[in-house]
C-alpha angles and dihedrals in degrees: 000000000000118000115234108218117176119226101250093210090064090057100053111110136183103196106019096070094064091045091049090050090051091052092047093049100038113017110028099118093042089045090056093045092051091045091055090046091052090049090053094044090053092042094235104205091219090067089067089063091046092054087092090073126070123258089248092054091047089053093045091049091048092047090052092046096047092042087056095046096043091046091051092047089049089052091044093238105103092133089079091056091047092050091049093048093049090049090051091049095048092047097043094247100131100138139189125233090278094054096255120136105266103181139018115224089239089065091065113090132192091258089061092058095045096043093045091058090048092048091051092053091045091048095050089046092050093062099037096095091054088057099047141345091210105118094201090055089047089057093046093049093044089053091053092045088053090050091050096045094043094051091046089048092052093050093045092049091051090051091047092052092046090049091051090049091051092048092049092049094051 
């Protein structure tokens, strides 16, 4: 199967790293709580498959995931995390906090991919005012968040389509 390698140049940011570091240092638990709330409000289909795990495990899994993403954004190397996550999705290696397979790639639907990108943008926007009241900086960060989420969305969609094609040809 095709390897999905992000273009590193599209994931180099000027303003997003400091914001991500702020979120990681000061807002991680609240960030996760709000993320889960947004997922529920938008009825993210993926949550139905995750209902088999406890609320505590969902929070722990989300904390680990967002710690990883925010840390990578802060270090300006999020493309490695994206590549790894897509690889795990394509090869059915999405695991829980204990290392057990949590999801099969066939359980992910198109709505999950679209809504996840929307939720990410909404989530980063939600905390922006607590980081700075500077409207110019808001706009610059929002532009970089859009760049990040759009590129991740494109890569994830390509992987999703390739996975569907593979499933239909089996």
